DRENTORKOL-3810 file (N, C-alpha, C; in nm, 4 decimals):
REM DRENTORKOL-3810
@n.u->8.5465; n.v->6.0549; n.w->14.3344; ca.u->8.5380; ca.v->6.0296; ca.w->14.4710; c.u->8.5032; c.v->6.1647; c.w->14.5687
@n.u->8.4326; n.v->6.1225; n.w->14.6552; ca.u->8.3728; ca.v->6.2616; ca.w->14.7141; c.u->8.4760; c.v->6.2679; c.w->14.8436
@n.u->8.5233; n.v->6.4089; n.w->14.8477; ca.u->8.6170; ca.v->6.4739; ca.w->14.9701; c.u->8.5409; c.v->6.4577; c.w->15.0770
@n.u->8.6152; n.v->6.4314; n.w->15.1846; ca.u->8.5976; ca.v->6.4449; ca.w->15.3310; c.u->8.5592; c.v->6.5739; c.w->15.3979
@n.u->8.4170; n.v->6.5786; n.w->15.4446; ca.u->8.4084; ca.v->6.7381; ca.w->15.4897; c.u->8.4560; c.v->6.7311; c.w->15.6029
@n.u->8.5627; n.v->6.8544; n.w->15.5631; ca.u->8.6589; ca.v->6.8614; ca.w->15.7042; c.u->8.6466; c.v->7.0556; c.w->15.7531
@n.u->8.6843; n.v->7.0862; n.w->15.8489; ca.u->8.6214; ca.v->7.2144; ca.w->15.8870; c.u->8.7388; c.v->7.3021; c.w->15.8254
@n.u->8.6976; n.v->7.4623; n.w->15.8889; ca.u->8.7522; ca.v->7.5461; ca.w->15.8437; c.u->8.6938; c.v->7.6281; c.w->15.7259
@n.u->8.7074; n.v->7.7945; n.w->15.7459; ca.u->8.5980; ca.v->7.8224; ca.w->15.6313; c.u->8.7042; c.v->7.8550; c.w->15.4748
@n.u->8.8029; n.v->7.8262; n.w->15.4914; ca.u->8.8621; ca.v->7.8163; ca.w->15.3696; c.u->8.7861; c.v->7.6622; c.w->15.3123
@n.u->8.7923; n.v->7.5497; n.w->15.3904; ca.u->8.7850; ca.v->7.4305; ca.w->15.3846; c.u->8.5949; c.v->7.4173; c.w->15.3180
@n.u->8.5288; n.v->7.4706; n.w->15.3896; ca.u->8.3869; ca.v->7.4999; ca.w->15.3750; c.u->8.3569; c.v->7.5851; c.w->15.2282
@n.u->8.4173; n.v->7.6923; n.w->15.1777; ca.u->8.3865; ca.v->7.7271; ca.w->15.0829; c.u->8.4784; c.v->7.6387; c.w->14.9382
@n.u->8.5618; n.v->7.5738; n.w->14.9629; ca.u->8.6174; ca.v->7.4498; ca.w->14.8717; c.u->8.5121; c.v->7.3668; c.w->14.8665
@n.u->8.4474; n.v->7.3186; n.w->14.9470; ca.u->8.3662; ca.v->7.2162; ca.w->14.9478; c.u->8.2459; c.v->7.2579; c.w->14.8904
@n.u->8.1776; n.v->7.3689; n.w->14.9112; ca.u->8.0496; ca.v->7.4419; ca.w->14.8435; c.u->8.1119; c.v->7.4297; c.w->14.6982
@n.u->8.2216; n.v->7.4291; n.w->14.6559; ca.u->8.2570; ca.v->7.4743; ca.w->14.5404; c.u->8.2564; c.v->7.3422; c.w->14.4431
@n.u->8.2877; n.v->7.2608; n.w->14.5483; ca.u->8.3015; ca.v->7.1472; ca.w->14.5002; c.u->8.1310; c.v->7.0580; c.w->14.4447
@n.u->8.0781; n.v->7.0891; n.w->14.5668; ca.u->7.9410; ca.v->7.0308; ca.w->14.5507; c.u->7.8631; c.v->7.0984; c.w->14.4559
@n.u->7.9141; n.v->7.2618; n.w->14.4112; ca.u->7.8346; ca.v->7.2911; ca.w->14.3245; c.u->7.8595; c.v->7.1841; c.w->14.1832
@n.u->7.9998; n.v->7.1898; n.w->14.1567; ca.u->8.0483; ca.v->7.1080; ca.w->14.0620; c.u->8.0049; c.v->6.9768; c.w->14.0400
@n.u->7.9802; n.v->6.9068; n.w->14.0993; ca.u->7.9221; ca.v->6.7826; ca.w->14.1325; c.u->7.7763; c.v->6.8287; c.w->14.0628
@n.u->7.7071; n.v->6.9043; n.w->14.1204; ca.u->7.5656; ca.v->6.9695; ca.w->14.0858; c.u->7.5361; c.v->6.9844; c.w->13.9189
@n.u->7.6181; n.v->7.0747; n.w->13.8750; ca.u->7.6606; ca.v->7.0821; ca.w->13.7945; c.u->7.6472; c.v->7.0001; c.w->13.6611
@n.u->7.7636; n.v->6.8520; n.w->13.7151; ca.u->7.7568; ca.v->6.7946; ca.w->13.6465; c.u->7.6269; c.v->6.6765; c.w->13.6199
@n.u->7.5544; n.v->6.7144; n.w->13.7234; ca.u->7.4137; ca.v->6.6256; ca.w->13.7311; c.u->7.4339; c.v->6.5347; c.w->13.8313
@n.u->7.5393; n.v->6.5255; n.w->13.9155; ca.u->7.5705; ca.v->6.4581; ca.w->14.0543; c.u->7.4959; c.v->6.5102; c.w->14.1515
@n.u->7.3856; n.v->6.5301; n.w->14.1856; ca.u->7.3305; ca.v->6.5455; ca.w->14.3230; c.u->7.3206; c.v->6.5120; c.w->14.4155
@n.u->7.3276; n.v->6.3505; n.w->14.4137; ca.u->7.3180; ca.v->6.2527; ca.w->14.4894; c.u->7.4856; c.v->6.3200; c.w->14.5743
@n.u->7.5953; n.v->6.2905; n.w->14.4920; ca.u->7.7342; ca.v->6.3387; ca.w->14.5454; c.u->7.7495; c.v->6.5073; c.w->14.6499
@n.u->7.6712; n.v->6.5827; n.w->14.5614; ca.u->7.6648; ca.v->6.7304; ca.w->14.6097; c.u->7.5986; c.v->6.6877; c.w->14.7668
@n.u->7.4783; n.v->6.6735; n.w->14.7539; ca.u->7.4269; ca.v->6.6319; ca.w->14.8897; c.u->7.4928; c.v->6.5504; c.w->14.9671
@n.u->7.5643; n.v->6.4580; n.w->14.9781; ca.u->7.6623; ca.v->6.3672; ca.w->15.0296; c.u->7.7719; c.v->6.4496; c.w->15.0795
@n.u->7.8263; n.v->6.5304; n.w->14.9830; ca.u->7.9490; ca.v->6.6351; ca.w->15.0200; c.u->7.9230; c.v->6.7403; c.w->15.1333
@n.u->7.7745; n.v->6.7802; n.w->15.0938; ca.u->7.7431; ca.v->6.8940; ca.w->15.2128; c.u->7.6723; c.v->6.8446; c.w->15.3725
@n.u->7.6183; n.v->6.7508; n.w->15.3143; ca.u->7.5311; ca.v->6.7212; ca.w->15.4551; c.u->7.6031; c.v->6.6783; c.w->15.5694
@n.u->7.7166; n.v->6.6624; n.w->15.6058; ca.u->7.8218; ca.v->6.6357; ca.w->15.7010; c.u->7.8422; c.v->6.7999; c.w->15.7357
@n.u->7.8868; n.v->6.9228; n.w->15.6126; ca.u->7.8531; ca.v->7.0217; ca.w->15.6587; c.u->7.7396; c.v->7.0945; c.w->15.7684
@n.u->7.6658; n.v->7.0374; n.w->15.7059; ca.u->7.5305; ca.v->7.1234; ca.w->15.7323; c.u->7.5339; c.v->7.0204; c.w->15.8944
@n.u->7.5333; n.v->6.8881; n.w->15.9108; ca.u->7.5002; ca.v->6.8576; ca.w->16.0347; c.u->7.5883; c.v->6.8940; c.w->16.1393
@n.u->7.7172; n.v->6.9612; n.w->16.0910; ca.u->7.8138; ca.v->7.0110; ca.w->16.2032; c.u->7.7716; c.v->7.1642; c.w->16.2460
@n.u->7.7091; n.v->7.2143; n.w->16.1650; ca.u->7.6285; ca.v->7.4015; ca.w->16.1496; c.u->7.5363; c.v->7.4097; c.w->16.1034
@n.u->7.4547; n.v->7.3132; n.w->16.1660; ca.u->7.2805; ca.v->7.3412; ca.w->16.1050; c.u->7.2430; c.v->7.5177; c.w->16.0823
@n.u->7.3650; n.v->7.5774; n.w->16.1770; ca.u->7.3321; ca.v->7.7628; ca.w->16.1431; c.u->7.3646; c.v->7.8099; c.w->16.0075
@n.u->7.4558; n.v->7.7455; n.w->15.9723; ca.u->7.5361; ca.v->7.8007; ca.w->15.8389; c.u->7.4013; c.v->7.8172; c.w->15.7378
@n.u->7.4008; n.v->7.9645; n.w->15.7166; ca.u->7.2751; ca.v->8.0030; ca.w->15.6344; c.u->7.3162; c.v->7.9856; c.w->15.4954
@n.u->7.4461; n.v->7.9647; n.w->15.4471; ca.u->7.4787; ca.v->7.9727; ca.w->15.2910; c.u->7.4814; c.v->7.7869; c.w->15.3025
@n.u->7.5494; n.v->7.7177; n.w->15.3918; ca.u->7.5169; ca.v->7.6016; ca.w->15.3466; c.u->7.3967; c.v->7.4929; c.w->15.3324
@n.u->7.3019; n.v->7.6065; n.w->15.4629; ca.u->7.1739; ca.v->7.5503; ca.w->15.4458; c.u->7.0738; c.v->7.5781; c.w->15.3063
@n.u->7.0947; n.v->7.6718; n.w->15.2884; ca.u->7.0208; ca.v->7.7529; ca.w->15.1311; c.u->7.1417; c.v->7.6611; c.w->14.9780
@n.u->7.2384; n.v->7.6553; n.w->14.9934; ca.u->7.2622; ca.v->7.5567; ca.w->14.9045; c.u->7.2037; c.v->7.4342; c.w->14.9104
@n.u->7.2089; n.v->7.3476; n.w->15.0482; ca.u->7.1925; ca.v->7.2038; ca.w->15.0654; c.u->7.0593; c.v->7.1917; c.w->15.0294
@n.u->6.9649; n.v->7.2628; n.w->15.0691; ca.u->6.8243; ca.v->7.2952; ca.w->15.0472; c.u->6.7686; c.v->7.2802; c.w->14.8761
@n.u->6.8705; n.v->7.3615; n.w->14.8120; ca.u->6.8182; ca.v->7.3744; ca.w->14.6542; c.u->6.8613; c.v->7.2247; c.w->14.6249
@n.u->6.9953; n.v->7.1551; n.w->14.6607; ca.u->7.0141; ca.v->7.0231; ca.w->14.5789; c.u->6.9333; c.v->6.9369; c.w->14.6310
@n.u->6.8677; n.v->6.9025; n.w->14.7763; ca.u->6.7450; ca.v->6.8451; ca.w->14.8023; c.u->6.6337; c.v->6.8470; c.w->14.7460
@n.u->6.5819; n.v->6.9949; n.w->14.6879; ca.u->6.4939; ca.v->7.0094; ca.w->14.6307; c.u->6.4909; c.v->6.9836; c.w->14.4841
@n.u->6.5889; n.v->6.9570; n.w->14.4307; ca.u->6.6279; ca.v->6.9304; ca.w->14.2666; c.u->6.6461; c.v->6.7922; c.w->14.2869
@n.u->6.6415; n.v->6.7103; n.w->14.3624; ca.u->6.6423; ca.v->6.5562; ca.w->14.3891; c.u->6.5617; c.v->6.5209; c.w->14.4377
@n.u->6.4409; n.v->6.5817; n.w->14.4175; ca.u->6.2701; ca.v->6.5809; ca.w->14.4605; c.u->6.2404; c.v->6.5486; c.w->14.5805
@n.u->6.3285; n.v->6.5871; n.w->14.6664; ca.u->6.3631; ca.v->6.5847; ca.w->14.8213; c.u->6.2807; c.v->6.6886; c.w->14.9090
@n.u->6.1620; n.v->6.7201; n.w->14.8891; ca.u->6.1125; ca.v->6.8192; ca.w->14.9099; c.u->6.0794; c.v->6.8526; c.w->15.0851
@n.u->6.0803; n.v->6.7351; n.w->15.1540; ca.u->6.0555; ca.v->6.7015; ca.w->15.2962; c.u->6.1422; c.v->6.7685; c.w->15.3478
@n.u->6.2799; n.v->6.6816; n.w->15.3202; ca.u->6.3974; ca.v->6.7409; ca.w->15.3817; c.u->6.4714; c.v->6.8322; c.w->15.3180
@n.u->6.4746; n.v->6.8782; n.w->15.2397; ca.u->6.4682; ca.v->7.0262; ca.w->15.1847; c.u->6.4135; c.v->7.1378; c.w->15.2585
@n.u->6.3143; n.v->7.0719; n.w->15.3433; ca.u->6.2137; ca.v->7.2193; ca.w->15.3934; c.u->6.2800; c.v->7.1754; c.w->15.5428
@n.u->6.3003; n.v->7.0829; n.w->15.6031; ca.u->6.3740; ca.v->7.0485; ca.w->15.7332; c.u->6.5062; c.v->7.1671; c.w->15.7648
@n.u->6.5881; n.v->7.1431; n.w->15.6192; ca.u->6.7285; ca.v->7.1753; ca.w->15.6344; c.u->6.7192; c.v->7.3679; c.w->15.6250
@n.u->6.5988; n.v->7.4325; n.w->15.5614; ca.u->6.5883; ca.v->7.5621; ca.w->15.5575; c.u->6.4879; c.v->7.5960; c.w->15.6366
@n.u->6.4260; n.v->7.5245; n.w->15.7496; ca.u->6.3252; ca.v->7.5886; ca.w->15.8199; c.u->6.3301; c.v->7.6708; c.w->15.9159
@n.u->6.4511; n.v->7.6911; n.w->15.9607; ca.u->6.4746; ca.v->7.8368; ca.w->16.0462; c.u->6.5189; c.v->7.9484; c.w->15.9495
@n.u->6.5327; n.v->7.9257; n.w->15.8034; ca.u->6.5570; ca.v->8.0437; ca.w->15.7181; c.u->6.4094; c.v->8.0547; c.w->15.6879
@n.u->6.3341; n.v->7.9983; n.w->15.7088; ca.u->6.1845; ca.v->8.0183; ca.w->15.6457; c.u->6.1241; c.v->8.1419; c.w->15.7805
@n.u->6.1606; n.v->8.1165; n.w->15.9033; ca.u->6.1085; ca.v->8.2154; ca.w->15.9788; c.u->6.2153; c.v->8.3289; c.w->15.9927
@n.u->6.2928; n.v->8.3875; n.w->15.9128; ca.u->6.3809; ca.v->8.4877; ca.w->15.9230; c.u->6.2855; c.v->8.6112; c.w->15.8650
@n.u->6.3698; n.v->8.7079; n.w->15.9222; ca.u->6.3145; ca.v->8.8409; ca.w->15.8717; c.u->6.3194; c.v->8.8728; c.w->15.7722
@n.u->6.4452; n.v->8.8372; n.w->15.6796; ca.u->6.4893; ca.v->8.8663; ca.w->15.5693; c.u->6.3333; c.v->8.8020; c.w->15.4751
@n.u->6.2597; n.v->8.8658; n.w->15.4305; ca.u->6.1330; ca.v->8.8503; ca.w->15.3651; c.u->6.1596; c.v->8.7755; c.w->15.2566
@n.u->6.2636; n.v->8.8623; n.w->15.1535; ca.u->6.3084; ca.v->8.7781; ca.w->15.0366; c.u->6.3861; c.v->8.6802; c.w->15.0385
@n.u->6.4303; n.v->8.6287; n.w->15.1296; ca.u->6.5013; ca.v->8.4973; ca.w->15.0994; c.u->6.4043; c.v->8.3945; c.w->15.1665
@n.u->6.3282; n.v->8.4216; n.w->15.2774; ca.u->6.2249; ca.v->8.3886; ca.w->15.3055; c.u->6.1256; c.v->8.3272; c.w->15.1731
@n.u->6.0729; n.v->8.4435; n.w->15.1134; ca.u->6.0094; ca.v->8.4017; ca.w->14.9899; c.u->6.0536; c.v->8.3459; c.w->14.8753
@n.u->6.1971; n.v->8.3439; n.w->14.8820; ca.u->6.2773; ca.v->8.2591; ca.w->14.7507; c.u->6.2616; c.v->8.1023; c.w->14.8040
@n.u->6.2769; n.v->8.0978; n.w->14.9061; ca.u->6.2838; ca.v->7.9366; ca.w->14.9884; c.u->6.1037; c.v->7.8781; c.w->14.9600
@n.u->6.0233; n.v->7.9818; n.w->14.9449; ca.u->5.9079; ca.v->7.9021; ca.w->14.9518; c.u->5.8847; c.v->7.8715; c.w->14.8224
@n.u->5.9545; n.v->7.9539; n.w->14.7607; ca.u->5.9042; ca.v->7.9540; ca.w->14.5846; c.u->5.9901; c.v->7.7741; c.w->14.5809
@n.u->6.1128; n.v->7.8016; n.w->14.6022; ca.u->6.1915; ca.v->7.6534; ca.w->14.5618; c.u->6.1217; c.v->7.5346; c.w->14.6438
@n.u->6.0508; n.v->7.5303; n.w->14.7782; ca.u->5.9841; ca.v->7.4408; ca.w->14.8118; c.u->5.8688; c.v->7.4165; c.w->14.7199
@n.u->5.8457; n.v->7.5137; n.w->14.7000; ca.u->5.6577; ca.v->7.4772; ca.w->14.6209; c.u->5.7108; c.v->7.4600; c.w->14.4903
@n.u->5.8075; n.v->7.4252; n.w->14.4307; ca.u->5.8306; ca.v->7.4022; ca.w->14.2951; c.u->5.8925; c.v->7.2143; c.w->14.3339
@n.u->5.9747; n.v->7.2449; n.w->14.4404; ca.u->6.0041; ca.v->7.0868; ca.w->14.4741; c.u->5.8928; c.v->7.0339; c.w->14.5114
@n.u->5.8123; n.v->7.0666; n.w->14.5749; ca.u->5.6729; ca.v->6.9717; ca.w->14.6074; c.u->5.5700; c.v->6.9279; c.w->14.4856
@n.u->5.5796; n.v->7.0570; n.w->14.3972; ca.u->5.5135; ca.v->7.0203; ca.w->14.2649; c.u->5.5793; c.v->6.8946; c.w->14.1804
@n.u->5.7277; n.v->6.8764; n.w->14.2064; ca.u->5.7891; ca.v->6.8251; ca.w->14.1616; c.u->5.7321; c.v->6.6328; c.w->14.1747
@n.u->5.7053; n.v->6.6352; n.w->14.3108; ca.u->5.7201; ca.v->6.5271; ca.w->14.4140; c.u->5.5704; c.v->6.4724; c.w->14.3727
@n.u->5.4806; n.v->6.5935; n.w->14.2930; ca.u->5.3230; ca.v->6.5582; ca.w->14.3056; c.u->5.2405; c.v->6.6105; c.w->14.4158
@n.u->5.3167; n.v->6.6449; n.w->14.5321; ca.u->5.2952; ca.v->6.6974; ca.w->14.6299; c.u->5.2070; c.v->6.8540; c.w->14.6874
@n.u->5.0710; n.v->6.8175; n.w->14.5881; ca.u->4.9894; ca.v->6.9642; ca.w->14.5461; c.u->4.9735; c.v->7.0585; c.w->14.6979
@n.u->4.9110; n.v->6.9348; n.w->14.7575; ca.u->4.8734; ca.v->7.0316; ca.w->14.8913; c.u->4.9743; c.v->7.1325; c.w->14.9483
@n.u->5.1233; n.v->7.0379; n.w->14.9855; ca.u->5.2203; ca.v->7.1204; ca.w->14.9875; c.u->5.2823; c.v->7.2284; c.w->14.9401
@n.u->5.2687; n.v->7.2028; n.w->14.8092; ca.u->5.3490; ca.v->7.2953; ca.w->14.6809; c.u->5.2204; c.v->7.4194; c.w->14.7270
@n.u->5.0854; n.v->7.4227; n.w->14.7073; ca.u->4.9766; ca.v->7.5154; ca.w->14.7326; c.u->5.0377; c.v->7.6009; c.w->14.8879
@n.u->5.0848; n.v->7.5431; n.w->14.9700; ca.u->5.1110; ca.v->7.5771; ca.w->15.1044; c.u->5.2232; c.v->7.6892; c.w->15.0742
@n.u->5.3118; n.v->7.6503; n.w->14.9945; ca.u->5.4506; ca.v->7.7411; ca.w->14.9989; c.u->5.4044; c.v->7.8234; c.w->14.8986
@n.u->5.3408; n.v->7.7944; n.w->14.7751; ca.u->5.3120; ca.v->7.9084; ca.w->14.6847; c.u->5.2386; c.v->8.0496; c.w->14.7473
@n.u->5.1175; n.v->7.9862; n.w->14.8511; ca.u->5.0353; ca.v->8.1260; ca.w->14.9276; c.u->5.1744; c.v->8.1355; c.w->15.0008
@n.u->5.2377; n.v->8.1221; n.w->15.0898; ca.u->5.3784; ca.v->8.1679; ca.w->15.1645; c.u->5.4196; c.v->8.2866; c.w->15.0686
@n.u->5.4917; n.v->8.2102; n.w->14.9789; ca.u->5.5793; ca.v->8.3139; ca.w->14.8823; c.u->5.4860; c.v->8.4478; c.w->14.8137
@n.u->5.3426; n.v->8.4112; n.w->14.7702; ca.u->5.2557; ca.v->8.5303; ca.w->14.7472; c.u->5.2403; c.v->8.6245; c.w->14.8823
@n.u->5.2461; n.v->8.5780; n.w->15.0185; ca.u->5.2393; ca.v->8.6763; ca.w->15.1174; c.u->5.3629; c.v->8.7483; c.w->15.1505
@n.u->5.4442; n.v->8.6820; n.w->15.0734; ca.u->5.6153; ca.v->8.7927; ca.w->15.0869; c.u->5.6613; c.v->8.8771; c.w->15.0257
@n.u->5.6512; n.v->8.8435; n.w->14.8914; ca.u->5.6918; ca.v->8.8740; ca.w->14.7859; c.u->5.6116; c.v->8.9558; c.w->14.7246
@n.u->5.6224; n.v->9.0815; n.w->14.6763; ca.u->5.4705; ca.v->9.1816; ca.w->14.6382; c.u->5.4871; c.v->9.1586; c.w->14.4789
@n.u->5.5637; n.v->9.1160; n.w->14.3813; ca.u->5.5214; ca.v->9.0794; ca.w->14.2714; c.u->5.5053; c.v->8.9397; c.w->14.2124
@n.u->5.5226; n.v->8.8343; n.w->14.3312; ca.u->5.5109; ca.v->8.7106; ca.w->14.2888; c.u->5.3599; c.v->8.6817; c.w->14.2028
@n.u->5.3568; n.v->8.5832; n.w->14.1209; ca.u->5.4869; ca.v->8.5526; ca.w->14.0516; c.u->5.5124; c.v->8.6299; c.w->13.9082
@n.u->5.4832; n.v->8.7949; n.w->13.9260; ca.u->5.5017; ca.v->8.8140; ca.w->13.7893; c.u->5.6227; c.v->8.8622; c.w->13.8156
@n.u->5.7415; n.v->8.8359; n.w->13.8884; ca.u->5.8471; ca.v->8.8034; ca.w->13.8677; c.u->5.9254; c.v->8.6950; c.w->13.7924
@n.u->5.8612; n.v->8.6284; n.w->13.7558; ca.u->5.8831; ca.v->8.5231; ca.w->13.6648; c.u->5.9248; c.v->8.3795; c.w->13.7537
@n.u->5.9128; n.v->8.3466; n.w->13.9127; ca.u->5.9307; ca.v->8.3070; ca.w->13.9791; c.u->5.8616; c.v->8.1642; c.w->13.9823
@n.u->5.7536; n.v->8.1551; n.w->13.9370; ca.u->5.6210; ca.v->8.0766; ca.w->13.9498; c.u->5.6277; c.v->7.9714; c.w->13.7921
@n.u->5.6092; n.v->7.8396; n.w->13.8570; ca.u->5.6224; ca.v->7.7337; ca.w->13.7526; c.u->5.4925; c.v->7.7424; c.w->13.6896
@n.u->5.4346; n.v->7.6818; n.w->13.5611; ca.u->5.3186; ca.v->7.6865; ca.w->13.4843; c.u->5.2169; c.v->7.6580; c.w->13.5850
@n.u->5.2600; n.v->7.4934; n.w->13.6288; ca.u->5.1860; ca.v->7.4599; ca.w->13.7594; c.u->5.1579; c.v->7.5048; c.w->13.8756
@n.u->5.2564; n.v->7.5773; n.w->13.9124; ca.u->5.2504; ca.v->7.7307; ca.w->14.0299; c.u->5.1245; c.v->7.8179; c.w->13.9881
@n.u->5.1369; n.v->7.8716; n.w->13.8957; ca.u->5.0350; ca.v->7.9742; ca.w->13.8450; c.u->4.8925; c.v->7.8982; c.w->13.8487
@n.u->4.9020; n.v->7.7742; n.w->13.8443; ca.u->4.7444; ca.v->7.7509; ca.w->13.8303; c.u->4.7086; c.v->7.7179; c.w->13.9897
@n.u->4.8413; n.v->7.7272; n.w->14.0816; ca.u->4.7826; ca.v->7.6983; ca.w->14.2271; c.u->4.7934; c.v->7.8305; c.w->14.2835
@n.u->4.8863; n.v->7.9054; n.w->14.2177; ca.u->4.8701; ca.v->8.0506; ca.w->14.3142; c.u->4.7187; c.v->8.0837; c.w->14.2874
@n.u->4.6579; n.v->8.0870; n.w->14.1648; ca.u->4.5255; ca.v->8.1497; ca.w->14.1475; c.u->4.4804; c.v->8.0964; c.w->14.2927
@n.u->4.4573; n.v->7.9789; n.w->14.3109; ca.u->4.3977; ca.v->7.8983; ca.w->14.4334; c.u->4.4455; c.v->7.9660; c.w->14.5609
@n.u->4.5620; n.v->7.9837; n.w->14.5577; ca.u->4.6414; ca.v->7.9985; ca.w->14.6924; c.u->4.5787; c.v->8.1500; c.w->14.7119
@n.u->4.5679; n.v->8.2750; n.w->14.6134; ca.u->4.5624; ca.v->8.3846; ca.w->14.6214; c.u->4.3843; c.v->8.4001; c.w->14.6780
@n.u->4.3092; n.v->8.2949; n.w->14.6417; ca.u->4.1875; ca.v->8.2783; ca.w->14.6622; c.u->4.1697; c.v->8.2542; c.w->14.8450
@n.u->4.2382; n.v->8.1678; n.w->14.8753; ca.u->4.2381; ca.v->8.1273; ca.w->15.0092; c.u->4.2829; c.v->8.2536; c.w->15.0973
@n.u->4.3623; n.v->8.3087; n.w->15.0781; ca.u->4.4701; ca.v->8.4214; ca.w->15.1383; c.u->4.3443; c.v->8.5190; c.w->15.1144
@n.u->4.2578; n.v->8.5874; n.w->15.0541; ca.u->4.1488; ca.v->8.6622; ca.w->15.0290; c.u->4.0476; c.v->8.6355; c.w->15.1305
@n.u->4.0011; n.v->8.5007; n.w->15.1210; ca.u->3.9128; ca.v->8.4570; ca.w->15.2054; c.u->3.9650; c.v->8.4390; c.w->15.3680
@n.u->4.0541; n.v->8.4011; n.w->15.3734; ca.u->4.1205; ca.v->8.4460; ca.w->15.5223; c.u->4.1199; c.v->8.5632; c.w->15.6044
@n.u->4.1762; n.v->8.6812; n.w->15.4902; ca.u->4.1641; ca.v->8.8070; ca.w->15.5028; c.u->4.0291; c.v->8.8699; c.w->15.5378
@n.u->3.9127; n.v->8.7966; n.w->15.4897; ca.u->3.7604; ca.v->8.8308; ca.w->15.4815; c.u->3.7368; c.v->8.8219; c.w->15.6391
@n.u->3.7865; n.v->8.7264; n.w->15.7020; ca.u->3.6972; ca.v->8.6745; ca.w->15.8012; c.u->3.6917; c.v->8.7134; c.w->15.8957
END
């Protein structure tokens, strides 16, 4: 049974914990259903946005994940933005949407200095990243 998403910081933390428990048991759909109303009520909640985006990516819903974390991708915190680009790149790879995956791998490579050496990239991502780095270099040489 999915608890009703209710207000309050304490309630929010409980809902995040319950959603994480659902996800850990493989019930990603229930985790998403639990967090979606919390996100809809306050799309500026950074933590809820990050967790919901991760669950949506795990559920192979990369377009929805990108919408949820769109504002976070524009933040000055480059490490967070880079990690979100990696998350989205992997989600798009899982969905077989290679141009979108390439776009996010390239964005991650621009903001994460050791990417993919930090182990963040998938095997398919490493192949895509080679192309992304070439596109970046080509764009910089113009």
